[in-house]
N, C-alpha and C positions, 0 to 999 in steps of 0.2 A: 416387233420389239423383243418377243421371247426368243426368236431365232438368234439375235445378237447375244442375248444372255447365254444361250446354250453354247455358242462358240467361245465366249469369254470364259465360261466355266470349264469347258473342255480344255482350253489352253492352260488355264490355271492348274488343272489337275495334271496335265502333261508336263508342265514346268517342274513339278515336284515328283516326277517319275511314277505317276499313278499307273496301275496296270488295268487292262480290260476296260478302258473308258468307253462308255456307251451313253446314248440318249434314247429315251423312249418317248415318242410323240403320242401323248394320251388324248389329244384333242378329238380323234374320231370315236373315242370310247365314252359313251354317255355318262357312265357312273364314276368317271375319274374325278379326283379331288384337285387336280392341277393340270396344266397343259403339258408339262414335260417332267420326266424324271431323268436325272443325270446320275449315273452309277459308276463307281470305280472301286478298286481295292488296292491295298498295300500290305506288305508283310509284317510291319511292326506298328505298334501304337504310336510311336514317335512320328513315323511317316504319315499315318492317318491324320494326326494332329497338324502336321505341316501342310498337307494337302487341303484340309478344311480351312486352315488359316489363310492359305494363299487364295482360295476361292473367295473368302470374305474380303480380303484386301483388293483383289482384282475387280470384283463386282462394285466395290465402292469407288475405286479409281476410274474404271472404264465406263461404268454404267450409272454411276451415282445412285446405286441401289444398296440399301442396307437390308440385312437379313431380318425377317419378321420373327422367327422362332428358331431355336437350336436345341438339339437334344444329343446326348451321348458324350458330352464333354468330360464327364466324370471318369470314364474308363477308356475312351478312344478306341473301342472295338467296332462301333457303328455310329458314326456321327451323321446327323440329319440337319441340313440347313434349308430352311423354308424361305424362299424369296417370293412366295405368292404364286406366280405363274410357272415357276420352276422350283422343284424340290430336289436337293442334292443328297445323295447317299454315298458316304465314304466308309467302306468296310475294311476291317482287317480281313485278309484273304480267307481264313478258315470260316469266318462268319458269313461271308458272301457265298461261299460254297454250300454252307448249311442252309441258309434261308432261300436261295435261288429267287431273289426278288423279281428279276426280269422274267422268270417263267410265269409268275402270277399275272403278268401283263403281256402275255405272249401274242395277243392280238394287236398290240401297238407296233407301229412302224419303228424300226430300230436303226440307229446310226452308230457305226463303230469309228472311234478316233484312234488311229494307230501311229500317226506321224508325230513329229515334234510339234509343239505349239506354233501357231502361225508367227507370233511375235519372236519366238526363240529362233526360228529358222531364217529370220531376216538377216541379211548380210550388209554391214556398213564397211565400205572399203574392202579389206580382206579379212575382217573380223566378224564373227557371229555376235549378234546382240544377245546378251544374257540377262534375264530378269533378275531383279534384286531379291535377295533372300528376305523372308519375313519372320515375324516372331511367332510364338506359340498361340494356339487357338484361345486359350484362357485370357491372354493379354488382349486379343482382338475382341473378345466378348465384352471386356470392360471398355475398350476403345469405341466400340460401336453401340454401347449402352444397351446391351441385350441381356435379359435375364436368363440364367442357366436353367 
């Protein structure tokens, strides 16, 4: 189940042009708090919010999974979305470079996602399928009944 979540989240990040999208498989690490970390960054707070919002929407649409907890919505420098088995970190680029979160979990197997999202790269006829744009994270927080 988590593997599907990881791919859906990676695709949602890539749909909004996230940079340096990776997953860390924390299952082999005994002291880990979750099975996977998903990490990406963006250059603006607007893009951080758009990426986080798209992850919320895609997880609901494709996996029928609602976020359990969210943090960072007040500033959009570092947004954390906790789906239980998968925790998503969307950083503004300078904060990702400062905190080096993935270095703290260097023992975890790492997967890099560099291509277009699977769904976005699908071709129908001679046209590429483009995902629909979504609203701001704060609107999704209300929609998904999540406390900030």
